C-alpha positions as CSV (number, residue, x, y, z in Angstrom):
1,M,17.4,81.6,45.2
2,A,18.3,79.2,42.3
3,T,21.1,76.8,42.9
4,L,23.8,75.5,40.6
5,S,25.5,72.1,40.5
6,V,28.7,71.5,38.6
7,V,29.8,67.9,37.8
8,M,33.0,66.5,36.3
9,T,34.3,63.0,35.6
10,N,38.0,62.5,35.3
11,Y,40.1,59.6,33.9
12,N,43.9,60.0,33.7
13,H,43.9,63.8,33.2
14,S,46.5,64.6,35.8
15,H,48.2,66.9,33.3
16,C,45.2,69.3,33.2
17,V,42.5,68.5,35.8
18,S,43.8,71.1,38.3
19,R,43.3,73.9,35.7
20,A,39.7,72.8,35.1
21,I,38.9,72.7,38.8
22,E,40.6,76.0,39.6
23,A,38.5,77.6,36.8
24,V,35.3,76.5,38.6
25,V,36.3,77.4,42.2
26,N,37.6,80.8,41.1
27,Q,34.3,81.9,39.6
28,S,32.8,85.1,40.9
29,R,29.6,83.1,41.5
30,P,30.9,79.7,42.7
31,P,28.6,76.6,42.4
32,D,26.5,75.5,45.3
33,E,27.9,72.0,44.8
34,F,30.8,70.7,42.7
35,I,30.8,66.9,42.3
36,I,34.1,65.4,40.9
37,Q,34.2,61.7,40.1
38,D,37.3,59.8,39.2
39,D,36.7,56.9,36.9
40,G,39.5,54.6,38.1
41,S,42.5,56.7,37.0
42,T,45.9,55.0,37.0
43,D,47.9,58.3,37.1
44,T,48.2,60.9,39.9
45,S,44.8,62.5,39.3
46,I,43.4,61.6,42.7
47,D,46.4,63.1,44.5
48,I,45.8,66.3,42.5
49,I,42.0,66.4,43.2
50,K,42.0,65.7,47.0
51,P,43.5,69.0,48.1
52,F,40.6,70.8,46.4
53,V,38.1,68.6,48.1
54,E,39.7,69.4,51.5
55,K,39.8,73.1,50.8
56,Y,36.3,73.7,49.4
57,P,33.4,72.3,51.5
58,Y,31.0,72.4,48.5
59,I,33.2,69.9,46.5
60,K,32.1,66.3,46.8
61,F,34.5,63.5,45.6
62,V,33.3,60.2,44.1
63,N,35.9,57.6,43.5
64,S,35.5,54.5,41.3
65,D,37.7,51.5,41.8
66,K,37.5,50.6,38.2
67,K,36.9,52.4,34.9
68,R,33.2,52.6,34.1
69,G,33.6,54.3,30.7
70,R,32.5,57.7,29.5
71,I,28.7,57.4,29.4
72,P,28.2,55.2,32.5
73,A,30.6,57.6,34.4
74,M,28.6,60.7,33.3
75,Q,25.3,59.0,34.1
76,N,26.6,58.3,37.6
77,V,28.1,61.7,38.4
78,T,25.0,63.6,37.2
79,S,22.8,61.5,39.4
80,Y,24.4,63.1,42.5
81,A,23.5,66.6,41.3
82,S,20.7,68.4,43.2
83,G,20.8,72.0,42.0
84,D,18.2,73.8,39.9
85,Y,20.8,74.3,37.2
86,L,23.6,72.0,36.0
87,Y,26.9,72.5,34.3
88,I,28.9,69.5,33.0
89,A,32.6,70.3,33.1
90,A,35.4,68.3,31.5
91,P,38.9,68.0,32.9
92,D,40.6,68.8,29.6
93,E,38.8,72.2,29.1
94,Y,38.2,75.2,31.4
95,I,35.7,77.9,31.8
96,L,36.5,81.6,31.8
97,P,35.8,84.2,34.6
98,G,32.3,85.4,35.0
99,F,30.6,82.4,33.3
100,F,28.4,81.2,36.2
101,E,27.5,84.8,37.3
102,K,26.4,85.7,33.8
103,A,24.4,82.5,33.4
104,M,22.6,82.7,36.7
105,N,21.7,86.3,36.2
106,A,20.4,85.5,32.8
107,F,18.2,82.7,34.1
108,A,16.8,85.2,36.7
109,A,15.9,87.5,33.8
110,Y,14.6,84.7,31.5
111,P,13.3,82.0,33.8
112,Q,11.5,80.3,30.9
113,A,14.8,79.4,29.3
114,G,16.1,75.8,29.3
115,L,19.8,76.7,28.8
116,F,22.4,79.4,28.7
117,C,25.3,79.5,26.2
118,G,27.9,81.9,24.8
119,D,30.8,81.6,22.5
120,Q,34.2,79.9,23.1
121,F,37.8,79.4,22.2
122,N,39.0,76.2,20.6
123,N,42.5,75.2,21.5
124,I,44.1,72.7,19.1
125,T,45.9,69.9,21.0
126,G,49.6,70.5,21.2
127,T,49.5,74.2,20.4
128,T,49.0,77.4,22.3
129,G,46.8,79.0,19.7
130,M,43.2,80.0,20.5
131,V,40.7,79.9,17.7
132,P,37.4,81.8,18.3
133,Y,34.2,79.9,17.9
134,E,31.3,82.4,17.6
135,M,27.7,82.0,16.9
136,Y,27.0,85.6,15.7
137,W,23.4,85.3,16.7
138,S,23.3,88.7,18.3
139,D,25.6,91.5,19.6
140,R,23.8,91.5,22.9
141,E,22.3,89.0,25.4
142,L,18.9,87.7,24.3
143,F,16.4,84.9,24.7
144,L,15.7,82.7,21.6
145,S,12.4,80.8,21.6
146,P,12.5,77.3,19.9
147,D,11.0,78.8,16.8
148,E,13.5,81.6,16.6
149,L,16.4,79.3,17.3
150,A,15.3,76.8,14.5
151,D,15.1,79.7,12.0
152,I,18.6,80.9,12.6
153,Y,20.4,77.7,13.5
154,A,21.1,76.4,10.0
155,G,22.9,73.2,10.9
156,G,25.3,74.8,13.3
157,N,26.1,74.0,16.9
158,F,26.5,75.8,20.2
159,P,29.1,75.5,22.9
160,K,28.6,73.7,26.3
161,C,25.8,75.2,28.3
162,V,24.4,75.7,31.8
163,V,21.1,73.8,31.7
164,R,18.0,73.4,33.8
165,R,18.5,70.2,35.6
166,D,14.8,69.1,35.4
167,E,14.9,69.6,31.6
168,F,18.2,67.6,31.5
169,I,16.5,64.7,33.2
170,R,13.4,65.1,31.0
171,A,15.6,65.0,27.9
172,G,17.0,61.7,28.9
173,G,20.4,62.8,30.2
174,F,23.3,60.7,28.9
175,I,21.6,58.2,26.6
176,T,23.8,55.1,26.2
177,Q,23.0,54.5,22.5
178,L,24.0,58.1,21.6
179,K,27.5,57.7,23.0
180,W,29.7,60.7,22.1
181,H,26.7,62.6,20.8
182,S,24.6,62.2,24.0
183,D,25.4,65.6,25.3
184,W,24.8,67.2,21.9
185,F,21.4,65.5,21.9
186,F,20.1,66.7,25.3
187,Y,21.4,70.2,24.7
188,H,19.4,70.4,21.5
189,V,16.3,68.8,23.0
190,I,16.3,71.3,25.9
191,A,16.8,74.2,23.6
192,Y,14.0,73.1,21.3
193,R,11.6,72.6,24.3
194,K,12.4,75.7,26.3
195,G,14.5,78.0,24.2
196,L,17.9,79.3,25.2
197,I,19.7,82.5,26.3
198,Y,22.7,83.5,24.2
199,C,25.3,85.9,25.4
200,P,28.0,87.0,22.8
201,E,30.9,86.5,25.1
202,K,33.5,83.7,25.3
203,F,33.1,81.6,28.4
204,L,35.0,78.4,27.6
205,V,38.3,77.1,26.2
206,E,37.8,73.7,24.7
207,T,40.6,71.4,23.6
208,I,39.8,69.8,20.3
209,R,41.1,67.0,18.2
210,Q,42.7,64.8,20.8
211,Q,43.3,61.5,19.0
212,D,42.7,59.4,22.1
213,E,39.6,61.3,23.2
214,Y,36.4,59.4,23.3
215,R,34.2,61.4,20.9
216,F,36.9,61.9,18.2
217,E,37.8,58.2,18.2
218,G,34.1,57.4,17.6
219,M,33.4,60.2,15.1
220,M,36.4,59.2,13.0
221,D,34.9,55.7,12.5
222,V,32.3,56.2,9.8
223,Q,30.3,53.0,10.5
224,K,30.2,53.7,14.3
225,E,29.2,57.3,13.7
226,A,26.5,56.2,11.3
227,E,25.1,53.8,13.9
228,V,24.9,56.6,16.5
229,I,23.2,59.0,14.0
230,S,20.7,56.2,13.2
231,N,20.0,55.8,16.9
232,I,19.4,59.6,17.1
233,I,16.8,59.4,14.3
234,Q,15.1,56.4,15.9
235,I,14.9,58.1,19.3
236,L,13.6,61.3,17.8
237,K,10.8,59.3,16.1
238,S,9.6,58.0,19.4
239,P,6.6,59.6,21.1
240,E,8.7,61.0,23.9
241,Y,10.5,63.3,21.5
242,S,7.8,64.0,18.9
243,D,7.6,67.6,20.2
244,V,11.2,68.4,19.2
245,L,11.5,66.3,16.0
246,P,10.1,69.1,13.8
247,Y,12.7,71.6,15.2
248,F,15.6,69.2,14.5
249,A,14.4,68.8,10.9
250,R,13.6,72.5,10.4
251,S,17.1,73.6,11.7
252,A,19.1,70.9,9.8
253,A,20.5,70.0,13.2
254,L,21.8,66.6,12.0
255,F,23.7,68.0,9.0
256,P,27.1,68.5,10.7
257,L,27.0,65.0,12.1
258,S,25.6,63.0,9.2
259,R,27.5,64.7,6.3
260,S,30.5,62.5,6.5
261,C,28.7,59.2,6.7
262,V,25.4,59.8,4.8
263,D,25.7,56.7,2.7
264,H,26.1,54.5,5.8
265,V,23.2,56.2,7.6
266,M,20.9,55.7,4.7
267,K,21.6,52.0,4.7
268,T,20.5,51.7,8.3
269,I,17.3,53.6,8.3
270,D,14.0,53.3,6.3
271,I,14.5,55.8,3.5
272,K,10.7,55.7,2.8
273,D,10.1,56.9,6.4
274,I,9.0,60.5,6.3
275,P,10.4,61.7,9.7
276,A,13.8,60.2,8.7
277,Q,13.7,61.9,5.4
278,L,12.8,65.2,7.1
279,L,15.7,64.9,9.5
280,M,18.1,64.0,6.7
281,A,16.7,66.3,4.1
282,H,19.4,69.0,4.2
283,T,22.2,66.4,4.2
284,L,20.6,64.5,1.3
285,Y,20.1,67.7,-0.7
286,V,23.7,68.8,-0.3
287,C,25.0,65.4,-1.1
288,N,22.8,65.1,-4.2
289,M,23.9,68.5,-5.4
290,E,27.5,67.6,-4.9
291,Q,27.0,64.3,-6.8
292,A,25.3,66.2,-9.6
293,A,28.2,68.6,-9.8
294,L,30.6,65.7,-9.8
295,R,28.8,64.0,-12.6
296,S,28.7,67.2,-14.5
297,E,32.4,67.7,-14.0
298,Q,33.1,64.1,-15.1
299,A,31.0,64.6,-18.2
300,R,32.8,67.8,-19.0
301,R,36.2,66.2,-18.7
302,G,35.0,63.3,-20.8
303,S,33.7,65.6,-23.4
304,E,37.0,67.6,-23.4
305,Q,39.0,64.4,-23.8
306,E,36.8,63.3,-26.7
307,I,37.1,66.6,-28.4
308,A,40.9,66.6,-27.9
309,S,41.1,63.2,-29.4
310,I,39.1,64.2,-32.5
311,L,41.1,67.4,-32.9
312,E,44.3,65.4,-32.7
313,K,43.0,63.0,-35.3
314,I,42.2,66.0,-37.6
315,N,45.6,67.3,-37.1
316,I,47.2,64.0,-38.0
317,L,45.0,63.9,-41.2
318,I,46.3,67.3,-42.1
319,L,49.9,66.3,-41.6
320,N,49.4,63.2,-43.7
321,G,47.9,65.2,-46.5
322,S,44.3,64.0,-46.1
323,V,43.0,67.6,-46.2
324,K,39.5,66.7,-47.5
325,D,38.8,64.2,-44.7
326,A,40.1,66.7,-42.2
327,S,37.8,69.4,-43.5
328,G,34.8,67.1,-43.3
329,L,35.6,66.3,-39.6
330,L,36.1,70.0,-38.9
331,D,32.7,70.8,-40.5
332,T,31.1,68.2,-38.1
333,M,32.9,69.6,-35.1
334,E,32.1,73.2,-35.9
335,T,28.4,72.3,-36.2
336,K,28.5,70.9,-32.6
337,L,30.9,73.3,-30.9
338,G,30.9,76.4,-33.0
339,K,34.0,78.4,-34.0
340,I,36.2,77.5,-31.0
341,P,39.9,78.5,-31.2
342,Q,41.2,75.0,-31.8
343,I,38.9,74.6,-34.9
344,L,39.9,78.0,-36.2
345,E,43.5,77.1,-35.8
346,L,43.0,73.9,-37.8
347,R,41.0,75.7,-40.4
348,H,43.9,78.1,-40.8
349,K,46.3,75.2,-41.3
350,I,44.1,73.7,-44.0
351,T,43.8,77.1,-45.7
352,C,47.6,77.5,-45.7
353,I,48.0,73.9,-47.1
354,N,45.4,74.6,-49.8
355,K,47.2,77.8,-50.8
356,V,50.4,75.9,-51.1
357,I,48.8,73.2,-53.2
358,A,47.2,75.8,-55.5
359,L,50.6,77.5,-56.0
360,L,52.2,74.2,-56.8
361,R,49.5,73.4,-59.4
362,N,49.9,76.8,-61.1
363,E,53.6,76.3,-61.5
């Protein structure tokens, strides 16, 4: 029978870690082992975690005397896992009932799959609101091969997953250079090697937009984000990942990451390099289209301002009695622009003035 390991690393999450742990131990199909590592917390986290360790024999506790940092901590805690499948939990989010049972039953039905995922709720920090995040890939549970996934993915993302531990190791685990995108990377590598099982149910509540949270602090720094994306591209170009690079390119997987810092990314990679161009193709296309639209809009506004200036000049000529000069300019404008309302209005003014002049002459 397949086994499941759950790992979690905690740092100063005393306000929410018990909720995350309870969500794991209360699953209808509990994990075979649950490894919780504290990364040198200075709050009361350890006091909150210890009663769970004493109550549940399958919970193992790893304590660090000093803070390792996000990636080293995750590298360490996952090294203790021994199950066939792995779920990486976070102290500031929590899974919903039935998640592990659904996942393990799905793997039994589709043993070729590399990971299992569903939909989730996003909880905005400081609020009680739950925003659904749904993939809409199917209205029933199904297996998607790498080719099928690449065809429907279209630059999206998928929530946290239960993964095959051997494929997690093969994918490189938490790669230091990829920082806050390291889990994003191995999820995609596994999916594009082995395919995934998707179940259209919500299994996770994730807290988003925490200003002091590791990934958001990094992603908000454009230069740091560009450096990580450039590292992703370099790693995908290596022989170890040549099998999945075409899937990353075909599915526009990098688009959500690179869109905000495309200029910085393009300064750090060889733009003549074909694999890099393929990986960035969708981002570059969208950016080029947006730049073209912006230039077109700027040209339109410039043209409108120029026309408005000339029309104002014609109006002043009319008011000053230089009707002949005004008519000449209007003829030129009408040739370029046709009978637009502004020209017709000025034509009407000139006609009225000419009628008045004719009447005065007849008198």
